[in-house]
N, C-alpha and C positions, 0 to 999 in steps of 0.2 A: 504494500500500500504506500503510494508515493504522493498523493495529492489530498488537499483539504476537502475537495469535492467528494472524493471516495470516502473519506473519513466521516463526513457529515451525513452520508447515505447509510451508514451503519446503524441499524435499529438500536435505540436506547443510548447512543453516545451523546446526542444532543441533550436529553433529559439529565444525564449524569453530569455533563458539562455545565448546564445551567444550575443544577443543584449545588455543584461544587463552588461555582463563582458566587452564587447568592449567599451560601454559607460563609465563604471567605470574606465577603463584604460585611456580613454581620459581625464576624470576629474582629475585623479591623475597626469598625465603628465602635463596638463594645470596648475594645482595648483602649482606644483614645479617650472615649467618654469617661471610662472608669478612672483612667490616669488623672484626668482633669479633676474629677470629683474627689479623689483621694488627696491630690495636691492641695485643692482648695480647703479640704477639711483638716489636714495634718501639717501641710507645709514641708513634709519630709521627702527629700529626693529618693531615699532608699525605698520607702513604702510606695512611692509613685512608680518607681521602676519595677518593683515586685508586682504591683497591680497590673502592669501592662505586659510584662514578660515572664512573670512567675509561673504561669501555666506550663512553660517549657520544662521546668524542674520536675514536674510530675510525669513527664514522658518517660523518664528512667524507671520510675516505679511501675508505670503501665507496661513497659517492655518486659519486666521481670515477673509480672503477675497476671496480666489480662490479655496478652496477645493471642493466646489460643482461641479467644472468642472470634478472632478475625475470620477463621476458616470453619467455625462451628456454629455460627448463627446464620439465619436466613438473611442475605445481604440487604434486601429491600427493607425488611423489618428493622434491621440494625441501623441502617442509614436514617430511616424516619425516626426511630427511637432516639438516636443521638441528637438529631436536630431539635426534637421536642425538648430534650433535656437542656440543650443550649438556650432555647427560648425561655424555659422556666428559670434558668440561671440568670439570663439578662433581666427578666422581670423581677427576680429577687434582688438583684443588684440595684435596680431602680427604686426599690422601696425606700421611702423617706425614713431617716433615722437608723438605717442599717449600720450596726457597729462595724468599724473598719476591720477588726480581726475576723468577723464573720464573712465580710466581703472577700477578704483574702482566702479564706477557707473555700468559699464558692469558686474562686478563680482556680485554685489548685485542684479542686474536684473536677471542674470542667477540663482542665489539662489532662487529668487521668483518663477521662472519657475520650478526649481527643486522640490519645495514643492508640486507641482501638479504631476510632473513626477513620484515620488515615489508612490503616491496614485494610479495613473493610473496603474502603473506596478503591484502593489500587488493586486489591484482589478482584473486585467486581469488574474493574476496567479490563483486566486480563480475560475475563469470561465474556465480555461484550465485544471486544475488537478481535479481528483475526490475528493469527500468530505474528504476521509481519507488520501489524499496525500499532504495536505498543509504543514504539519510539515516537511516531508521529502524534499519537493520541496524547501521550504524556507531555511531550513538548508543547502541544497546543494548549493543554490545561495549564502548564507552567507559565506560558506567556500570558494567558488570560488572568491567572492569579496575580501575576506581577502588576498588570494593568488595574486589576480589581483593588489591590492594596493601595495603589496611588489614588484611585477614585474614592476608595473607602476612607482614607485619611482626609481627603478634601471634603467629602460629604460629612464625615464626623466633625471636622472643624467648623463647618457651617452650622450644623445642628447644635453643637455645643453653644454657639453664640446666639442662635435664634430661639432655641427651645429648651436650653439648659442641658447639662450632662445627663440628668435623669430622663429627660425627653429623648435624648439621643439613644440611651439604653433601651427605651421602649421601641424606637425605630429598629434597633438591632434585633429585638425580640420579634418584630414583624418580619424582618428579613429571614430569620430562622424558620418561622412558621411558613413563609412562602416557599422556602427551600424544601421543607418537609412535605408540603403539598405537591411540589414538582416531583419529588422522589416517589411519593405514593401513587401518583397518577401516571408517571412516565416510565417506571422501571418494572421489569418482570419479577414476579415472586419466585425466585430460584431457591432450590434446596441448598443447604450448607455445602461448602466445598469439601468438608471432611466429616466423618462420623464422630459421635461422642459428644460429651458436654464440655464446655469451657471450664477450666479450673486453673488454679495456680500450679498444681502439679503437672497438668497438661502443658501449660506454658513453658515450664522448666524442661519438660521432656522434649517439646518441639525445639526450644532454643539449643538444647544439647545436640539434637539431630542436626540442626543447621550448623552448629559450630564443630561438628565432628569431621567435616570435610575440609581438607587443607585448601582446596581451591576456593571454597566459599569463604574461609577465614581470610585468605588473601584478598578476595573481592571486597569483603567488608572493610578490611584495613585500607584498601585503596579508595573506597567510598568515603571513609570517615576522616582519616588522618591528614592527607594533603589538603583537603577541603577545609578542615577545622583550623589548620595552621594559617591558611590564607585569610580566613575570616578573622583570625587574630590580627593580621595586618590591617584589615579593614576597620577593626575596632579602634585602631590608632589614628584613623583619618582625621577625626576632630582635633585631637591635640597636635597632629602634624600640620594642619592648615585650617584653623577654625573659621577663617573668613571665606574659605572656598570649599568647605566640607560638603555643602549641598551639591555643588557642581561635581565633586568627585563621586558622591553617591549616585547621582544621576548617570554618570559615565559607567559606574559599576552595574547599575540596573540595565542600561542599554546593552552593555557587553554580555550580560547573562541572557537577555532576550535573543541577541544575535546568535549566541552559542546554541540555544535551544532550537532556533529555526534552522541553523546550519546542520545540526546533528539529526533533528527529527524530520526535516523536509528535504534537504539537499544532499546529504551524504549517502553515496551508494553503499549497499550492504557489504560489498566486497572489501570496502576500506574501513569498516567500523572497528574491527578488532585491532587493526594496525594503528589507529589514531588515538587509542586510549592514552598511551604514554605521551605522545606529542602534545595532546591537549592538556594533560596534567602538568607537563613541563611549561607550557604556555601560561597556565594558571599562576605559576609561582615566579617564573623568571623575571618578568617586568618589575615585580615587587622588590627583587634584590637591589634594583637601582635606587630604591628609596633610601638606602644606606648612604647615598651620596647627597641626599637633600635636594632632589630635582626641583626646579621652579614649577609653579602651577601650570603654565602652558605645556610643559612636558609631562607633568604628573597626571593630568587629566587623560590624555590618550594612553598612557601606560596602564592606568587602572582599567580603562575601557577594553583594551586589547587583552589584558590578563584575564578579565572576567568572562571572556569568550570561552576560556578553558573550563569553566564550570559545566559546559556541555558534555564533558567526559563522564559526568555522573549518569547521564542517560545510557551511555554505552555500557557502563559497569552494571547498571540495573538490568540491562538486557542479558548480560553475561550471568548475573546472579539468577535470573529467572530460568535460564537454560540449565543451570546447575542444580536446580531445586525441584524436588518432587511436587507434583501438582497439588497435593493436599496440604502442602506447607507454604505455598507461594504468598498467600496473604500475610501470614506471620513473618515470612522472610522479608517482605517489603516493609512491614511495620517495624521490624527490628532495625532495618536500614534507616528508616525515618527517625526513630528514637535515638539511635546511636549517632546519627548525623547532628541532631540538635544538641546532644550531649557534648560531642567533640567541638562543636562551634562555641559552646559556652566555655569549654576548657581552653580552646585556642584564644578566645577573647581575654580570659583571665590570665593566661600565660603571657599574652602580649602586654597587658598592663603591668604585670610583675616585672618582666624583663625591661620594659621601658623605664621603670623606676630606677633600675640599676645602670643601664647603659645609654639611655636617651631614646626618644621616639624613633628617629631615623634608623639608628643602629638596630633597634629591636625589630623593626619591619624587615630590614635586610636579613637578620638572623632567622626569623620565623620563615621567610621565603626560602632561604637556603636550606633550612631543615625540611621544608616541604619538598624541595627538589631532591634531597637525599633520600627521603622515604619513597618517593616515586621511583627513583632509579633502583632502589633496593628491591622493590616489588615487581619491577618490570619483567625479569626472567620468568617468574611464575605466571604473570598475566599473558605472556606470549605463548603459553601452552594452549593447544586447541581445546575447545570445550567438548567434552565427551559426556553427553547427557546420560544419566542413569536410566534404566528401563522405566522406573517410576516417574522420572521427570519427563521422559518421552511420552508416556501415557497421559501425563497431566496436560499435555498440549491439546488433547481431545476434549478437555473439560472447559476450554475457554469460551465456548459458545453455549447457548441455551441447551440444556440436556434433558433427559427424561425426567418427568416430574415437575418441570417448570411450567408456569402458566402466566399468561399475560394479565396485567392488572386491568381492572375495569375502569 
């Protein structure tokens, strides 16, 4: 599958696409509105940051306790249920007089739920699109989510001014309810991807299976570590150039969009495996030049070019899917997402700590050099051809609507 027209003709892709973007807009508006509300109430930068980004911390807990649900719940029911929980959470956060500790507890709970939501979403995407359509479908959703975040922050900012932070939270609630309705009416009621009930024990068992393969371990390391270290570089953009930080972040976003389009739409299948390492090297190499303190007119294109390399993540996801049995693919993608968020937090923290010792420019150069070293160390294992296990090969036949599935009414 090589064109957007073909992708949009796939039954159910459009409903999943619209559900994902509406839910993403709701999360963006909610995060901004709650941050403003917490800041107005407490004046604390720490509590404000936790209110906006604290849900990411719960991803780690979700990855170790809940991910088995991704393949053991009916995906439409799980998607609708998660969005209704998000709507309830937004309505709760909008309640007048809600204590800040309780609001933060709601945020962390929603983050825990979201760790499963992503796994369910990407596992369902694998069952909706043909085998050769995942890269194009995932890159399309990535681009749309990037645009949705920008629009969501703009909408949230306007709503906070016009109708107050609590009013903006109610708008987020409406966006979640709309997304739930889209999912209920537009998605097929498929059976679970794997038998059994979700449990902590099952999550651990699945994670052990995923981690038992050397090829999958290498794939996860390549997805998490070089990416996280470069995010550490990006975390230092504000102290590097506070007056031009917005311009540098825009360049970063445009580079990521270009990388997604390049990999998902333009890159021939025969070149995909060969370009994982070059794109990972591209991701880090321009940031090594920040050790020299480049002027802003040079720093902006350096960041934009580097962030094209984030497109390697799509190629590594494709490799991970090929290496994973069909009944574990939702959990595998959920583990990737949770690990990626964790490593990004680690990279940002490491960047700040190193910058305290050696300065911002030197820290950016060191993190980028470390990312290059990790990429080169992992390259020999990533050059090995993918040999799908019989279970993984069989799993490819489950990517479409199978027996027992029924259309929604």
